[in-house]
N, C-alpha and C positions, 0 to 999 in steps of 0.2 A: 503492499499499500503505499509505503512511505517514498517508493519509485517512482510510481505514478503519482503521487501528489508532486512531487519534485519537476517531472516531467510538465503537468498541466501548467504549475507554477511558471515553470522558463517560458513556455509556448506563450501563459500569457504576458510577463513580460517583455519579451523580445519583441512582441505584433503589436501595432496601435490600435487593432480591432481585431479579436481573435474570435472566433467561432466553433463551437463543438457541436457536431452536427452528426444527423446520419443520414446517409448519401437515397435512403426512400424516404424519409419524412418529411412532408409535404410543408411543416410550421418550417423546417431549416431552410428549404428553397424558398420559401417568403422572406424567412429572413436575410440570406444570400441576394433575394433582387432586389430587397432595397439596401442595400451596398452597392449592389454592381451599377443599380440604375443611378446611382449616385459620381460612380466612378472614385468609387472608396475604394483605397487600398486595405484588403481586408486577409487575415489567411483562415481559413478554415479547413479544421481533419476531422477524418469520417471516421467517427470512434466504433462503427461495424465494420469496417474494414482495417483494423488495425489487432495485430495481436495481442495488446494490451490496451485496446479500448474499455474494456468491463472494468478492469482496474481503474482506469484515469475516470468515466464515468463515477465512478464509488471516491474517488479521491475529491472531483467536484463536487459530488454531494455531502461530502463532511465540510468544503471550503467553504460551500455556497445554499449550503441546506435546499439545492433544487439539483432535483437528480433527473428532470427531463431532457431533453436537448427541442430547441438548440439552448445552447448556453453560451450567453453570448457576452464579450468586456471590450470596452472602450477606453484607450488610455489605464490599461487596468482597473478599470471598476466595473464592480458588475453589474451589468444590466439586467440580466435577464433572460427571459425565453423571448418567444416570439411578438405576443401580445405585449412584453413592458416594451421591448422594443418599438412598437406600434406606437403605444403610450409616450416615451420617449420622444421619436420623431415629430410627434405631433402639439408636446406640453414643454420638450424639455425635462433636466434633471438638476437639480440646483443650482434653480436658477441658470444655468445654462441651455443654449439650443443646442440644437442636435448638432447643427453645423457646426458651432464654437466647441464641444465636445470633442465634434472628431478632428480639429484644425489643431485643437491644442495637445489632440494627442499624437499627431504628425500624418494622419490617416488620409487628408486633404490637401 
């Protein structure tokens, strides 16, 4: 578990926008589409295509209290899932617009 948590944290730290996803998940496709449609530089890992994907998903649950995918981070800040992302796009987070969050993270 510790190795999976370190791997997940490294991915979060190394990428302005990090999406933990599953290739068959429609909510994950929607979330990736939100970023793609805005030409946002993001990294997505498909947990169902990784040997340690289940371990990473369990580690993310410990880190974020969220088991479901997509599990989204912007600038190291946990955003949540697809519906959470849609709320941030519409209303921002912590008094910052979605665009400001992306710029501050270096994703735009």
